[in-house]
TIKOLTOR-878759 format. One record per residue (C-alpha): residue number from 0; residue in one letter; x, y, z. Coordinates in steps of 0.25 Angstrom, whole numbers. Each point is the difference from the previous one (the first is absolute). Example, Ala and Ser with C-alpha at 12.3 -4.5 7.8 and 13.67 -1.06 7.14 Angstrom:
% residues 2
site num:0, residuo:A, east:49, north:-18, up:31
site num:1, residuo:S, east:6, north:14, up:-2
***
This chain:
% residues 253
site num:0, residuo:M, east:164, north:272, up:251
site num:1, residuo:S, east:-13, north:2, up:-8
site num:2, residuo:T, east:1, north:5, up:-14
site num:3, residuo:R, east:-8, north:13, up:5
site num:4, residuo:D, east:11, north:2, up:11
site num:5, residuo:L, east:12, north:-2, up:-9
site num:6, residuo:W, east:-5, north:10, up:-11
site num:7, residuo:N, east:-4, north:10, up:11
site num:8, residuo:R, east:14, north:0, up:5
site num:9, residuo:Y, east:6, north:-1, up:-15
site num:10, residuo:A, east:-9, north:11, up:-6
site num:11, residuo:R, east:8, north:12, up:4
site num:12, residuo:Y, east:13, north:-5, up:-6
site num:13, residuo:F, east:-7, north:-6, up:-12
site num:14, residuo:N, east:-7, north:12, up:-4
site num:15, residuo:A, east:12, north:9, up:2
site num:16, residuo:E, east:8, north:-9, up:-10
site num:17, residuo:E, east:-12, north:0, up:-10
site num:18, residuo:G, east:-3, north:15, up:2
site num:19, residuo:F, east:14, north:6, up:2
site num:20, residuo:I, east:12, north:-9, up:-1
site num:21, residuo:F, east:-2, north:-8, up:-13
site num:22, residuo:P, east:-6, north:6, up:-12
site num:23, residuo:A, east:-14, north:-4, up:-5
site num:24, residuo:D, east:0, north:-13, up:-8
site num:25, residuo:Q, east:-6, north:6, up:-13
site num:26, residuo:P, east:0, north:-14, up:-7
site num:27, residuo:E, east:-7, north:-6, up:11
site num:28, residuo:L, east:-11, north:11, up:1
site num:29, residuo:N, east:-1, north:0, up:-16
site num:30, residuo:F, east:-2, north:-16, up:1
site num:31, residuo:Y, east:-12, north:1, up:9
site num:32, residuo:R, east:-6, north:12, up:-7
site num:33, residuo:R, east:1, north:-8, up:-13
site num:34, residuo:I, east:-7, north:-12, up:7
site num:35, residuo:R, east:-11, north:10, up:6
site num:36, residuo:K, east:-3, north:5, up:-14
site num:37, residuo:D, east:-3, north:-15, up:-5
site num:38, residuo:Y, east:-9, north:-2, up:12
site num:39, residuo:T, east:-8, north:12, up:3
site num:40, residuo:G, east:-10, north:-6, up:10
site num:41, residuo:R, east:0, north:-1, up:15
site num:42, residuo:C, east:15, north:-2, up:5
site num:43, residuo:L, east:5, north:-6, up:13
site num:44, residuo:E, east:15, north:3, up:4
site num:45, residuo:I, east:4, north:-10, up:11
site num:46, residuo:G, east:11, north:6, up:9
site num:47, residuo:A, east:-2, north:15, up:-5
site num:48, residuo:G, east:10, north:6, up:10
site num:49, residuo:A, east:-1, north:15, up:1
site num:50, residuo:G, east:-6, north:1, up:-14
site num:51, residuo:R, east:13, north:-1, up:-9
site num:52, residuo:L, east:-8, north:-6, up:-12
site num:53, residuo:T, east:-13, north:8, up:2
site num:54, residuo:G, east:3, north:9, up:-12
site num:55, residuo:S, east:3, north:-12, up:-9
site num:56, residuo:L, east:-12, north:-8, up:4
site num:57, residuo:H, east:-10, north:12, up:1
site num:58, residuo:A, east:-11, north:-1, up:-11
site num:59, residuo:G, east:-15, north:4, up:-2
site num:60, residuo:S, east:-4, north:-12, up:8
site num:61, residuo:V, east:2, north:-3, up:15
site num:62, residuo:T, east:14, north:-4, up:4
site num:63, residuo:V, east:1, north:-6, up:14
site num:64, residuo:A, east:13, north:0, up:8
site num:65, residuo:L, east:2, north:-11, up:10
site num:66, residuo:E, east:11, north:2, up:11
site num:67, residuo:P, east:2, north:-7, up:13
site num:68, residuo:S, east:8, north:11, up:6
site num:69, residuo:D, east:-6, north:12, up:8
site num:70, residuo:S, east:13, north:8, up:-2
site num:71, residuo:M, east:0, north:-2, up:-15
site num:72, residuo:L, east:-15, north:4, up:-1
site num:73, residuo:Q, east:2, north:13, up:8
site num:74, residuo:A, east:12, north:4, up:-9
site num:75, residuo:W, east:-9, north:1, up:-12
site num:76, residuo:S, east:0, north:14, up:-6
site num:77, residuo:P, east:-13, north:8, up:-1
site num:78, residuo:F, east:1, north:-1, up:-16
site num:79, residuo:D, east:2, north:-15, up:0
site num:80, residuo:S, east:-11, north:-2, up:10
site num:81, residuo:E, east:-10, north:5, up:-10
site num:82, residuo:Q, east:5, north:-10, up:-10
site num:83, residuo:A, east:-4, north:-13, up:7
site num:84, residuo:V, east:-8, north:-6, up:11
site num:85, residuo:R, east:9, north:-4, up:11
site num:86, residuo:L, east:-3, north:-12, up:8
site num:87, residuo:Q, east:8, north:-7, up:11
site num:88, residuo:G, east:2, north:-15, up:-2
site num:89, residuo:T, east:9, north:-11, up:-5
site num:90, residuo:G, east:-1, north:-8, up:-13
site num:91, residuo:E, east:-3, north:-14, up:6
site num:92, residuo:L, east:-14, north:5, up:4
site num:93, residuo:L, east:-6, north:10, up:-9
site num:94, residuo:P, east:-12, north:7, up:5
site num:95, residuo:F, east:-7, north:0, up:-14
site num:96, residuo:R, east:-10, north:-8, up:-7
site num:97, residuo:S, east:4, north:-9, up:-11
site num:98, residuo:N, east:2, north:4, up:-15
site num:99, residuo:C, east:1, north:15, up:3
site num:100, residuo:F, east:13, north:5, up:-5
site num:101, residuo:D, east:5, north:1, up:-15
site num:102, residuo:L, east:14, north:2, up:5
site num:103, residuo:V, east:7, north:-6, up:13
site num:104, residuo:C, east:14, north:3, up:2
site num:105, residuo:F, east:11, north:-3, up:11
site num:106, residuo:P, east:12, north:8, up:-4
site num:107, residuo:Y, east:14, north:2, up:5
site num:108, residuo:N, east:3, north:-14, up:5
site num:109, residuo:G, east:-12, north:0, up:9
site num:110, residuo:L, east:-3, north:-15, up:-1
site num:111, residuo:Q, east:14, north:-3, up:4
site num:112, residuo:C, east:-2, north:8, up:13
site num:113, residuo:V, east:-10, north:-11, up:3
site num:114, residuo:T, east:10, north:-10, up:5
site num:115, residuo:G, east:-10, north:-12, up:3
site num:116, residuo:S, east:-3, north:-8, up:-12
site num:117, residuo:E, east:-14, north:-3, up:4
site num:118, residuo:V, east:-3, north:14, up:2
site num:119, residuo:R, east:6, north:4, up:-13
site num:120, residuo:A, east:-9, north:-11, up:-6
site num:121, residuo:A, east:-12, north:7, up:7
site num:122, residuo:V, east:4, north:14, up:-5
site num:123, residuo:V, east:0, north:-6, up:-15
site num:124, residuo:K, east:-13, north:-7, up:3
site num:125, residuo:E, east:-7, north:12, up:5
site num:126, residuo:A, east:6, north:8, up:-12
site num:127, residuo:F, east:-7, north:-10, up:-9
site num:128, residuo:R, east:-13, north:1, up:7
site num:129, residuo:V, east:-1, north:15, up:-1
site num:130, residuo:T, east:4, north:1, up:-14
site num:131, residuo:E, east:-11, north:1, up:-10
site num:132, residuo:P, east:-1, north:-10, up:-12
site num:133, residuo:G, east:9, north:7, up:-11
site num:134, residuo:G, east:8, north:7, up:10
site num:135, residuo:V, east:14, north:-2, up:5
site num:136, residuo:F, east:9, north:-1, up:12
site num:137, residuo:V, east:14, north:7, up:-2
site num:138, residuo:L, east:11, north:-3, up:10
site num:139, residuo:E, east:15, north:2, up:2
site num:140, residuo:V, east:10, north:-9, up:6
site num:141, residuo:S, east:15, north:-1, up:-1
site num:142, residuo:P, east:6, north:-14, up:-2
site num:143, residuo:V, east:14, north:5, up:1
site num:144, residuo:F, east:-2, north:1, up:15
site num:145, residuo:A, east:1, north:-15, up:1
site num:146, residuo:R, east:14, north:1, up:-5
site num:147, residuo:R, east:5, north:11, up:9
site num:148, residuo:G, east:10, north:-4, up:10
site num:149, residuo:S, east:3, north:6, up:14
site num:150, residuo:E, east:7, north:13, up:0
site num:151, residuo:P, east:7, north:7, up:12
site num:152, residuo:L, east:-5, north:13, up:6
site num:153, residuo:T, east:2, north:11, up:-11
site num:154, residuo:E, east:-4, north:14, up:0
site num:155, residuo:R, east:-10, north:2, up:-12
site num:156, residuo:Y, east:-2, north:15, up:1
site num:157, residuo:N, east:2, north:13, up:8
site num:158, residuo:A, east:-10, north:10, up:-4
site num:159, residuo:S, east:-5, north:14, up:3
site num:160, residuo:M, east:-15, north:1, up:3
site num:161, residuo:P, east:-9, north:12, up:-2
site num:162, residuo:D, east:-1, north:3, up:15
site num:163, residuo:G, east:15, north:2, up:1
site num:164, residuo:T, east:3, north:-14, up:6
site num:165, residuo:R, east:8, north:-11, up:-6
site num:166, residuo:L, east:-4, north:-14, up:-2
site num:167, residuo:I, east:10, north:-11, up:-1
site num:168, residuo:L, east:-3, north:-15, up:-3
site num:169, residuo:R, east:9, north:-11, up:3
site num:170, residuo:E, east:-5, north:-14, up:-4
site num:171, residuo:R, east:4, north:-14, up:2
site num:172, residuo:V, east:-6, north:-11, up:-9
site num:173, residuo:E, east:-2, north:-14, up:5
site num:174, residuo:S, east:-3, north:-11, up:-10
site num:175, residuo:R, east:-9, north:-11, up:6
site num:176, residuo:P, east:0, north:-11, up:-10
site num:177, residuo:D, east:-6, north:-10, up:10
site num:178, residuo:M, east:-12, north:10, up:2
site num:179, residuo:D, east:-1, north:4, up:-15
site num:180, residuo:S, east:2, north:14, up:4
site num:181, residuo:V, east:9, north:12, up:1
site num:182, residuo:R, east:1, north:9, up:12
site num:183, residuo:Y, east:4, north:15, up:-1
site num:184, residuo:H, east:5, north:5, up:14
site num:185, residuo:M, east:-1, north:15, up:-2
site num:186, residuo:F, east:6, north:10, up:10
site num:187, residuo:Y, east:-6, north:14, up:-2
site num:188, residuo:T, east:8, north:11, up:6
site num:189, residuo:T, east:-7, north:14, up:1
site num:190, residuo:V, east:10, north:11, up:3
site num:191, residuo:K, east:-7, north:12, up:5
site num:192, residuo:T, east:3, north:15, up:-2
site num:193, residuo:D, east:7, north:0, up:14
site num:194, residuo:G, east:9, north:-11, up:-4
site num:195, residuo:S, east:-7, north:-11, up:9
site num:196, residuo:E, east:-2, north:-13, up:-6
site num:197, residuo:V, east:-11, north:-11, up:1
site num:198, residuo:T, east:1, north:-13, up:-6
site num:199, residuo:E, east:-12, north:-10, up:-3
site num:200, residuo:E, east:1, north:-14, up:-6
site num:201, residuo:V, east:-11, north:-5, up:-9
site num:202, residuo:T, east:1, north:-14, up:-5
site num:203, residuo:L, east:-7, north:-3, up:-13
site num:204, residuo:E, east:-1, north:-15, up:-5
site num:205, residuo:L, east:-4, north:-3, up:-14
site num:206, residuo:A, east:-3, north:-14, up:-6
site num:207, residuo:A, east:9, north:-5, up:-10
site num:208, residuo:T, east:-11, north:-3, up:-10
site num:209, residuo:S, east:4, north:-6, up:-13
site num:210, residuo:R, east:-6, north:3, up:-14
site num:211, residuo:D, east:-5, north:-15, up:-1
site num:212, residuo:E, east:-7, north:1, up:14
site num:213, residuo:T, east:-7, north:13, up:-3
site num:214, residuo:V, east:-5, north:-5, up:-13
site num:215, residuo:A, east:-5, north:-13, up:5
site num:216, residuo:L, east:-7, north:7, up:12
site num:217, residuo:L, east:-8, north:9, up:-10
site num:218, residuo:K, east:-3, north:-12, up:-9
site num:219, residuo:Q, east:-5, north:-9, up:12
site num:220, residuo:T, east:-9, north:11, up:5
site num:221, residuo:G, east:-7, north:1, up:-14
site num:222, residuo:F, east:7, north:12, up:-7
site num:223, residuo:C, east:3, north:-2, up:-15
site num:224, residuo:D, east:6, north:8, up:-11
site num:225, residuo:I, east:13, north:2, up:8
site num:226, residuo:I, east:9, north:10, up:-6
site num:227, residuo:Q, east:14, north:2, up:6
site num:228, residuo:W, east:10, north:12, up:-1
site num:229, residuo:G, east:14, north:2, up:5
site num:230, residuo:N, east:-1, north:15, up:2
site num:231, residuo:Y, east:-9, north:12, up:0
site num:232, residuo:D, east:3, north:2, up:-15
site num:233, residuo:R, east:-8, north:-13, up:-3
site num:234, residuo:S, east:13, north:-8, up:-4
site num:235, residuo:P, east:-1, north:-15, up:0
site num:236, residuo:Y, east:4, north:-6, up:13
site num:237, residuo:D, east:14, north:-7, up:1
site num:238, residuo:N, east:2, north:-8, up:13
site num:239, residuo:D, east:15, north:4, up:0
site num:240, residuo:L, east:-1, north:15, up:-5
site num:241, residuo:S, east:-13, north:6, up:4
site num:242, residuo:P, east:0, north:9, up:13
site num:243, residuo:R, east:-15, north:-4, up:3
site num:244, residuo:L, east:-11, north:-8, up:-5
site num:245, residuo:L, east:-13, north:7, up:-3
site num:246, residuo:V, east:-12, north:-9, up:-3
site num:247, residuo:S, east:-14, north:3, up:-6
site num:248, residuo:A, east:-10, north:-11, up:3
site num:249, residuo:G, east:-14, north:0, up:-6
site num:250, residuo:K, east:-13, north:-5, up:5
site num:251, residuo:E, east:-8, north:-7, up:-10
site num:252, residuo:G, east:-12, north:7, up:-5
***
């Protein structure tokens, strides 16, 4: 299944979780807002989804939102649609000239959704190409995924939706150390107002990307001045304790 097809299927559930089921992650929004204040020129967000970070990345200059999924792009609100230029595409073949963005970002473990190592390398190479000298590439990965073991089918939530339906997520985690990845088998059940149920399975595979691999890839591509944080509060990265790895990688001016 292509990236576009996967996220077209997953979009409805992902957006329900981000918009209704889970509260907005204010530390994440503030992190990207702070980054944007430091880099106020043209901005590119790879994997922009339904515009979750648009408010944080909006500035006086152009913000471009790149997203492979039709369903995600169609879910943008009218307000968010005015804050960014929306384009359909993927990170390994960016439709932009070289040296044109002050800030390029790939948030929310987006790079780990690219399971092929060669394609991940192509994404980072393209990010380097379109970043202007003196600009930065900011990305997020979660090395803790590599240490996550398999888990049996478990109910993650049973939530009421604004339209009166209920959405239930049951998830099974499959660790694949031989493939350096983790698969999330997600079974979404929609309980309609008449009591009928429909279940759909969505399988999301994430690469088990380590800190060392991520930093090495950035350096090999040509990025410099690499800063590593362990969370949105910009605390130092700790391989055992940090829930995520946030990296700012500069392009020499």
